[in-house]
MDTraj code that builds the backbone (N, CA, C; nanometers):
import mdtraj as md
import numpy as np

residues = "MET GLU PHE LYS VAL TRP THR PRO PHE LEU ASP LEU ASP LYS GLU PHE ARG LEU PHE ASP PHE PRO ARG LEU ILE SER GLU GLY ARG GLU PHE PRO LEU ARG PRO SER VAL ASP ILE VAL ARG LYS ASN GLY ASP MET VAL VAL THR ALA GLU LEU PRO GLY LEU ASP PRO GLU LYS ASP ILE GLU ILE THR ILE GLU GLY SER VAL LEU SER ILE LYS GLY GLU LYS THR GLU GLU LYS GLU ILE SER GLU ASP ASP ARG TYR MET HIS GLU ARG SER TYR GLY LYS PHE GLN ARG ARG ILE SER LEU PRO GLY GLY VAL SER PRO ASP LYS VAL THR ALA ASP TYR ASP LYS GLY ILE LEU THR VAL HIS VAL GLY LEU PRO LYS GLU LYS ALA GLU GLU HIS ARG THR ILE PRO VAL LYS ALA LYS THR THR".split()
xyz = np.array([
    [-0.6291, 1.4727, 1.4780],
    [-0.7362, 1.4580, 1.3318],
    [-0.6196, 1.5298, 1.2757],
    [-0.6226, 1.4553, 1.1531],
    [-0.5700, 1.4153, 1.0411],
    [-0.6237, 1.5061, 0.9306],
    [-0.5194, 1.5402, 0.8877],
    [-0.6069, 1.6450, 0.7625],
    [-0.5602, 1.5925, 0.6133],
    [-0.6538, 1.5667, 0.5625],
    [-0.6300, 1.4921, 0.4286],
    [-0.7601, 1.5592, 0.3299],
    [-0.6425, 1.5994, 0.1379],
    [-0.6787, 1.6415, 0.0854],
    [-0.7433, 1.6152, -0.0624],
    [-0.8249, 1.5991, -0.0977],
    [-0.8511, 1.5681, -0.1723],
    [-0.7775, 1.5402, -0.3526],
    [-0.7834, 1.4851, -0.3601],
    [-0.6491, 1.4719, -0.5073],
    [-0.6986, 1.5287, -0.6028],
    [-0.8143, 1.5096, -0.6668],
    [-0.8135, 1.5650, -0.8164],
    [-0.7955, 1.7647, -0.7271],
    [-0.8009, 1.8291, -0.6577],
    [-0.7556, 1.9384, -0.6025],
    [-0.6147, 1.9923, -0.6277],
    [-0.5540, 1.8944, -0.5898],
    [-0.3715, 1.8890, -0.6003],
    [-0.3159, 1.8355, -0.7249],
    [-0.4438, 1.7976, -0.8230],
    [-0.3841, 1.7652, -0.9541],
    [-0.4520, 1.8954, -1.0332],
    [-0.5282, 1.9531, -1.0155],
    [-0.5435, 2.1432, -1.0954],
    [-0.4747, 2.2209, -1.0126],
    [-0.4452, 2.1820, -0.9480],
    [-0.3337, 2.3226, -0.8651],
    [-0.1654, 2.2634, -0.9643],
    [-0.1624, 2.1586, -0.9316],
    [-0.0365, 2.1302, -1.0965],
    [-0.0089, 2.1863, -1.2002],
    [-0.1625, 2.1940, -1.2713],
    [-0.2264, 2.2469, -1.3941],
    [-0.1600, 2.3624, -1.3979],
    [-0.3138, 2.4483, -1.2745],
    [-0.2696, 2.5460, -1.3505],
    [-0.2755, 2.7107, -1.1769],
    [-0.2087, 2.6118, -1.1179],
    [-0.1474, 2.6960, -1.0308],
    [-0.2754, 2.7537, -0.9402],
    [-0.3625, 2.6660, -0.8876],
    [-0.5190, 2.8369, -0.8274],
    [-0.4756, 2.7695, -0.6357],
    [-0.4274, 2.7344, -0.5860],
    [-0.3851, 2.7424, -0.4758],
    [-0.2303, 2.7302, -0.4360],
    [-0.1974, 2.7026, -0.3211],
    [-0.0828, 2.7126, -0.2717],
    [-0.0770, 2.5966, -0.1458],
    [-0.0234, 2.4779, -0.1848],
    [0.0131, 2.3615, -0.1619],
    [0.1191, 2.2999, -0.1202],
    [0.2280, 2.4026, -0.0878],
    [0.3612, 2.3273, -0.0991],
    [0.4045, 2.2291, 0.0440],
    [0.3327, 2.3125, 0.1708],
    [0.3898, 2.1971, 0.2855],
    [0.2584, 2.1144, 0.2729],
    [0.2058, 2.0558, 0.1538],
    [0.1044, 1.9380, 0.2557],
    [0.1129, 1.8277, 0.2839],
    [0.0996, 1.7348, 0.3217],
    [0.1438, 1.6149, 0.3539],
    [0.0293, 1.4896, 0.3635],
    [0.0087, 1.4366, 0.2589],
    [-0.1452, 1.2690, 0.2917],
    [-0.0853, 1.1666, 0.2439],
    [-0.1306, 1.0873, 0.3303],
    [-0.0689, 1.0093, 0.3431],
    [0.0524, 0.9104, 0.3468],
    [0.1633, 1.0443, 0.4330],
    [0.3090, 0.9826, 0.3934],
    [0.3547, 1.0499, 0.3016],
    [0.2832, 1.1426, 0.1906],
    [0.3609, 1.1712, 0.0748],
    [0.3451, 1.3426, 0.0823],
    [0.5113, 1.3815, 0.0275],
    [0.4938, 1.5413, 0.0281],
    [0.5022, 1.5827, -0.0349],
    [0.4400, 1.7024, -0.0848],
    [0.4122, 1.6784, -0.2072],
    [0.5436, 1.8651, -0.2571],
    [0.6151, 1.8350, -0.3753],
    [0.7001, 1.9329, -0.3909],
    [0.6918, 2.0147, -0.4273],
    [0.7676, 2.1468, -0.4317],
    [0.7199, 2.2917, -0.3732],
    [0.7653, 2.2799, -0.5540],
    [0.6941, 2.4265, -0.5663],
    [0.6986, 2.4839, -0.7611],
    [0.6908, 2.5550, -0.7360],
    [0.8409, 2.6344, -0.7618],
    [0.8423, 2.8030, -0.7219],
    [0.8218, 2.8786, -0.8801],
    [0.7979, 2.9647, -0.8713],
    [0.7453, 3.0150, -0.9626],
    [0.8412, 3.0471, -1.0560],
    [0.8680, 3.0846, -1.2256],
    [0.9996, 3.0858, -1.3401],
    [0.9206, 3.1381, -1.3872],
    [1.0042, 3.2531, -1.4997],
    [0.9697, 3.3248, -1.5526],
    [1.0468, 3.3276, -1.6907],
    [1.0399, 3.2985, -1.8131],
    [1.1899, 3.2684, -1.9296],
    [1.1442, 3.3526, -1.9974],
    [1.2342, 3.4672, -2.0649],
    [1.2299, 3.5868, -2.1796],
    [1.4035, 3.5573, -2.2246],
    [1.3162, 3.6162, -2.3108],
    [1.5115, 3.6598, -2.4297],
    [1.5304, 3.8204, -2.4010],
    [1.5999, 3.8482, -2.3876],
    [1.7143, 3.9569, -2.3771],
    [1.7936, 3.9818, -2.3979],
    [1.8143, 4.0318, -2.4927],
    [2.0190, 4.0889, -2.5207],
    [1.9999, 3.9815, -2.6128],
    [1.9372, 3.9118, -2.6851],
    [2.0803, 3.7747, -2.7156],
    [2.1069, 3.6946, -2.6796],
    [2.0304, 3.6564, -2.4858],
    [2.0486, 3.6050, -2.3795],
    [1.8989, 3.5456, -2.4015],
    [1.9067, 3.4150, -2.2930],
    [1.7619, 3.3396, -2.2559],
    [1.7542, 3.4113, -2.1030],
    [1.7018, 3.4242, -2.0549],
    [1.6844, 3.5132, -1.9012],
    [1.5726, 3.4439, -1.8167],
    [1.6061, 3.3481, -1.7134],
    [1.5116, 3.2761, -1.6599],
    [1.5210, 3.3133, -1.5342],
    [1.4464, 3.3639, -1.4341],
    [1.4122, 3.3933, -1.2783],
    [1.2845, 3.3573, -1.2288],
    [1.3274, 3.3046, -1.1202],
    [1.2778, 3.2010, -1.0517],
    [1.2668, 3.2561, -0.9421],
    [1.1525, 3.2551, -0.8668],
    [1.1051, 3.2523, -0.6546],
    [1.1864, 3.1914, -0.6034],
    [1.2665, 3.2588, -0.4778],
    [1.3137, 3.0943, -0.4485],
    [1.3854, 3.1880, -0.2510],
    [1.2625, 3.2743, -0.2536],
    [1.3248, 3.3478, -0.1114],
    [1.3406, 3.2600, 0.0892],
    [1.4372, 3.2887, 0.0943],
    [1.4480, 3.2531, 0.1968],
    [1.5562, 3.1071, 0.1925],
    [1.6702, 3.0880, 0.0759],
    [1.7159, 3.0068, 0.1042],
    [1.8473, 3.0315, 0.0584],
    [2.0005, 2.9478, 0.0820],
    [2.1354, 2.9649, 0.0406],
    [2.1288, 2.9456, -0.0406],
    [2.1676, 3.0564, -0.1836],
    [2.2027, 2.9844, -0.2974],
    [2.3545, 2.8966, -0.2993],
    [2.4250, 2.9097, -0.2271],
    [2.5922, 2.8102, -0.1851],
    [2.4926, 2.6434, -0.1571],
    [2.4124, 2.6965, -0.1555],
    [2.3767, 2.5750, 0.0296],
    [2.2526, 2.4487, -0.0280],
    [2.0883, 2.6041, -0.0953],
    [1.9926, 2.5052, -0.1080],
    [2.0171, 2.4905, -0.2489],
    [2.0442, 2.5827, -0.3344],
    [2.0202, 2.5437, -0.5147],
    [2.1333, 2.4861, -0.5766],
    [2.0818, 2.4317, -0.7050],
    [2.1510, 2.2655, -0.7726],
    [2.1512, 2.3783, -0.8997],
    [2.1860, 2.4379, -0.9871],
    [2.1630, 2.4873, -1.1250],
    [2.2969, 2.3130, -1.2092],
    [2.1674, 2.2820, -1.2708],
    [2.2943, 2.1613, -1.3597],
    [2.1852, 2.2310, -1.5561],
    [2.2969, 2.1662, -1.6334],
    [2.2841, 2.1525, -1.7967],
    [2.2474, 2.0495, -1.8328],
    [2.1694, 1.9223, -1.8589],
    [2.2291, 1.8479, -1.9327],
    [2.1898, 1.8049, -2.1005],
    [2.2355, 1.8020, -2.1707],
    [2.1563, 1.8059, -2.2813],
    [2.1397, 1.9017, -2.3033],
    [1.9931, 1.9149, -2.3607],
    [1.9047, 2.0911, -2.3868],
    [1.7818, 2.0813, -2.2420],
    [1.8872, 2.0657, -2.1073],
    [1.7938, 2.0509, -1.9909],
    [1.8326, 2.1461, -1.9731],
    [1.7846, 2.2567, -1.8501],
    [1.8316, 2.3302, -1.7371],
    [1.7921, 2.3007, -1.6484],
    [1.7954, 2.2861, -1.5497],
    [1.7854, 2.2095, -1.4629],
    [1.7757, 2.2951, -1.3078],
    [1.6316, 2.3195, -1.1987],
    [1.6861, 2.3868, -1.1219],
    [1.6770, 2.3015, -0.9738],
    [1.7307, 2.2970, -0.8984],
    [1.6641, 2.2477, -0.8375],
    [1.6945, 2.2807, -0.6454],
    [1.6733, 2.2527, -0.5471],
    [1.7030, 2.2641, -0.3955],
    [1.5986, 2.2100, -0.3373],
    [1.6484, 2.2576, -0.1815],
    [1.5529, 2.1990, -0.1012],
    [1.4978, 2.3742, 0.0450],
    [1.4378, 2.3617, 0.0578],
    [1.3691, 2.4290, 0.1435],
    [1.3514, 2.4420, 0.3066],
    [1.4163, 2.4879, 0.4177],
    [1.3944, 2.4155, 0.4940],
    [1.3869, 2.5679, 0.6103],
    [1.2530, 2.5363, 0.6623],
    [1.2863, 2.7112, 0.7498],
    [1.1813, 2.6668, 0.8705],
    [1.2128, 2.7588, 0.9694],
    [1.0767, 2.7131, 1.0875],
    [1.1399, 2.8861, 1.1277],
    [0.9582, 2.8765, 1.2075],
    [0.9998, 3.0038, 1.2347],
    [0.9065, 2.9274, 1.4123],
    [0.9366, 3.0428, 1.5381],
    [0.8736, 3.0396, 1.6276],
    [0.8987, 3.1790, 1.7119],
    [0.7812, 3.1645, 1.7533],
    [0.7093, 3.2930, 1.8115],
    [0.6466, 3.2450, 1.9419],
    [0.6713, 3.3428, 2.0376],
    [0.6540, 3.2883, 2.2099],
    [0.6715, 3.4341, 2.3153],
    [0.5480, 3.4808, 2.2606],
    [0.5162, 3.6408, 2.3362],
    [0.3725, 3.5714, 2.4780],
    [0.3378, 3.6274, 2.5375],
    [0.2973, 3.5881, 2.6538],
    [0.2268, 3.4943, 2.6549],
    [0.0991, 3.5262, 2.6377],
    [-0.0407, 3.4524, 2.6180],
    [0.0017, 3.3701, 2.5024],
    [0.0696, 3.3781, 2.3487],
    [0.0666, 3.3264, 2.2079],
    [0.1890, 3.1964, 2.2003],
    [0.1243, 3.1400, 2.1364],
    [0.3054, 3.0612, 2.0717],
    [0.2917, 2.9830, 1.9785],
    [0.3431, 3.0488, 1.8787],
    [0.3575, 2.9286, 1.7186],
    [0.4423, 2.8526, 1.6268],
    [0.4634, 2.8013, 1.6580],
    [0.5905, 2.7080, 1.5782],
    [0.5488, 2.6404, 1.4570],
    [0.6081, 2.7371, 1.3231],
    [0.5650, 2.6909, 1.2373],
    [0.6602, 2.6403, 1.1351],
    [0.6831, 2.4852, 1.0440],
    [0.8213, 2.4677, 0.9505],
    [0.7055, 2.4724, 0.8639],
    [0.8545, 2.4923, 0.7065],
    [0.8022, 2.5461, 0.6090],
    [0.9339, 2.4626, 0.5322],
    [0.9068, 2.3383, 0.3984],
    [0.9700, 2.2268, 0.4028],
    [0.9555, 2.2444, 0.2575],
    [1.0445, 2.1536, 0.1900],
    [0.9858, 2.1216, 0.0945],
    [1.1490, 2.0897, -0.0513],
    [1.1391, 2.0076, -0.1324],
    [1.2021, 2.0098, -0.2332],
    [1.1650, 2.0305, -0.3895],
    [1.2128, 2.1092, -0.4234],
    [1.1393, 2.1723, -0.6231],
    [1.2743, 2.1541, -0.6910],
    [1.1938, 2.0514, -0.7978],
    [1.3157, 2.1117, -0.9595],
    [1.1926, 2.1500, -1.0534],
    [1.2543, 2.2475, -1.1438],
    [1.2121, 2.3247, -1.2214],
    [1.3242, 2.2361, -1.3367],
    [1.2558, 2.1892, -1.5176],
    [1.3494, 2.2213, -1.6076],
    [1.3058, 2.2331, -1.6677],
    [1.3760, 2.3496, -1.7813],
    [1.3816, 2.3696, -1.9103],
    [1.4132, 2.3689, -1.9733],
    [1.3676, 2.3285, -2.1458],
    [1.4072, 2.2678, -2.2388],
    [1.4921, 2.4142, -2.3235],
    [1.5912, 2.3752, -2.3408],
    [1.6955, 2.5020, -2.3902],
    [1.7189, 2.4141, -2.5475],
    [1.7370, 2.5910, -2.5669],
    [1.7665, 2.5375, -2.7959],
    [1.9101, 2.4798, -2.8037],
    [1.8560, 2.4360, -2.8794],
    [2.0356, 2.3336, -2.9730],
    [2.1190, 2.4431, -2.9683],
    [2.2401, 2.3717, -2.9742],
    [2.3631, 2.4451, -2.9275],
    [2.3715, 2.5352, -2.7992],
    [2.3251, 2.5432, -2.6806],
    [2.3612, 2.6062, -2.5855],
    [2.4821, 2.5721, -2.5662],
    [2.5533, 2.6362, -2.5094],
    [2.7536, 2.6308, -2.4042],
    [2.6898, 2.6118, -2.3204],
    [2.7485, 2.5849, -2.2111],
    [2.7400, 2.5491, -2.0603],
    [2.8463, 2.6645, -1.9805],
    [2.9262, 2.6656, -2.0964],
    [3.0025, 2.7779, -2.0208],
    [2.9332, 2.8772, -2.0346],
    [2.8231, 2.9304, -2.1754],
    [2.7278, 3.0329, -2.1302],
    [2.6561, 3.0758, -2.1260],
    [2.6918, 3.0251, -1.9805],
    [2.5346, 3.0139, -1.8970],
    [2.6079, 3.0996, -1.6938],
    [2.5284, 3.1772, -1.6660],
    [2.6034, 3.1844, -1.5369],
    [2.4198, 3.2875, -1.4734],
    [2.4494, 3.1903, -1.3147],
    [2.3299, 3.2677, -1.2160],
    [2.4061, 3.3516, -1.1325],
    [2.2774, 3.4197, -1.0695],
    [2.3433, 3.5024, -0.9345],
    [2.1466, 3.5364, -0.8894],
    [2.1545, 3.5010, -0.6854],
    [2.0974, 3.4794, -0.6103],
    [2.0677, 3.7037, -0.5885],
    [1.9733, 3.7819, -0.5832],
    [1.9209, 3.8500, -0.4928],
    [1.7840, 3.8477, -0.4147],
    [1.7978, 3.8617, -0.3374],
    [1.6306, 3.8852, -0.2796],
    [1.5331, 3.8503, -0.2651],
    [1.5382, 3.7187, -0.2688],
    [1.4799, 3.6121, -0.3421],
    [1.4491, 3.5593, -0.4818],
    [1.5163, 3.6647, -0.5562],
    [1.4964, 3.5818, -0.7174],
    [1.6453, 3.5250, -0.7698],
    [1.5974, 3.4052, -0.7827],
    [1.7288, 3.3971, -0.9110],
    [1.7385, 3.3826, -1.0705],
    [1.7992, 3.4652, -1.0864],
    [1.8396, 3.5156, -1.2163],
    [1.9629, 3.4368, -1.2996],
    [1.9610, 3.3258, -1.4239],
    [1.9764, 3.2189, -1.4732],
    [2.0868, 3.3078, -1.6543],
    [2.1287, 3.3731, -1.6713],
    [2.1362, 3.4258, -1.7826],
    [2.1959, 3.3006, -1.9086],
    [2.1022, 3.3073, -1.9927],
    [2.1617, 3.1877, -2.0909],
    [2.1489, 3.2469, -2.1622],
    [2.3579, 3.2341, -2.2295],
    [2.4255, 3.2581, -2.3577],
    [2.3309, 3.2094, -2.5134],
    [2.2325, 3.2561, -2.5656],
    [2.2464, 3.1572, -2.7009],
    [2.3419, 3.2013, -2.7822],
    [2.3635, 3.0595, -2.8284],
    [2.3817, 3.0875, -2.9379],
    [2.3699, 3.1747, -3.0964],
    [2.4956, 3.2502, -3.1355],
    [2.4530, 3.3649, -3.2671],
    [2.3549, 3.2664, -3.3491],
    [2.2269, 3.3557, -3.4485],
    [2.1559, 3.2463, -3.4541],
    [2.2453, 3.3173, -3.6436],
    [2.2513, 3.2614, -3.7188],
    [2.2817, 3.2592, -3.8990],
    [2.1499, 3.2929, -3.9340],
    [2.2288, 3.3995, -4.0489],
    [2.1627, 3.5291, -4.0748],
    [2.0868, 3.4079, -4.2567],
    [1.9452, 3.4519, -4.2294],
    [1.8552, 3.3896, -4.2583],
    [1.9089, 3.3885, -4.4841],
    [1.9149, 3.2865, -4.5090],
    [1.8999, 3.3235, -4.6298],
    [1.7597, 3.3695, -4.7715],
    [1.7479, 3.4692, -4.8148],
    [1.6602, 3.4926, -4.8728],
    [1.6288, 3.4269, -5.0107],
    [1.5983, 3.3933, -5.0629],
    [1.5502, 3.3567, -5.1366],
    [1.3984, 3.2085, -5.1677],
    [1.3653, 3.2925, -5.3538],
    [1.2683, 3.2917, -5.4522],
    [1.3051, 3.1949, -5.4824],
    [1.1196, 3.1030, -5.4964],
    [1.1475, 2.9300, -5.5413],
    [1.0441, 3.0022, -5.6271],
    [1.1105, 2.9549, -5.7680],
    [1.0437, 2.9605, -5.9110],
    [0.8952, 2.8619, -5.9258],
    [0.7795, 2.8668, -5.9253],
    [0.7164, 2.7243, -5.9158],
    [0.6397, 2.7500, -6.0637],
    [0.7350, 2.6288, -6.1294],
    [0.6616, 2.5861, -6.2658],
    [0.5652, 2.5138, -6.2565],
    [0.4810, 2.5792, -6.4175],
    [0.3816, 2.5266, -6.3518],
    [0.4006, 2.4164, -6.5064],
    [0.3457, 2.3377, -6.4599],
    [0.2889, 2.1361, -6.5412],
    [0.2632, 2.1483, -6.6880],
    [0.3182, 2.0557, -6.7846],
    [0.2094, 2.1109, -6.8950],
    [0.1679, 1.9574, -6.9039],
    [0.0574, 1.9337, -7.0093],
    [0.0317, 1.8010, -7.0602],
    [0.0062, 1.8166, -7.1488],
])
top = md.Topology()
chain = top.add_chain()
for i, resn in enumerate(residues, 1):
    res = top.add_residue(resn, chain, resSeq=i)
    for name in ("N", "CA", "C"):
        top.add_atom(name, md.element.get_by_symbol(name[0]), res)
traj = md.Trajectory(xyz[None], top)
């Protein structure tokens, strides 16, 4: 029996992450993984964290900066097998993923670092120092007729 997914649910999931459809295949098409990502500003840096459990960061994850876009991409392949008395289970989980994040202008690729610990990828993006805003009062002139 072939499992078919009703595509409006997949479109809805892409927008709102209501369901977890990371491994579904329908009509020969693989639906990409979409890892959860948090983006915060901390100590003058932009910090991006992504949940990527079960990956080898040196082999499975690629981080690039092109222009003002940070790209995190990779592929997950995992296989589990359980064989006990009268029970046998063989499960595979796999898929490619990519998250693209817009960066503020002026970010230097030299100021980007990444580390991976216990399934969490953390990318620190050193933001350029903001110029102190000049305070200026603009006079309003009344127009005379």
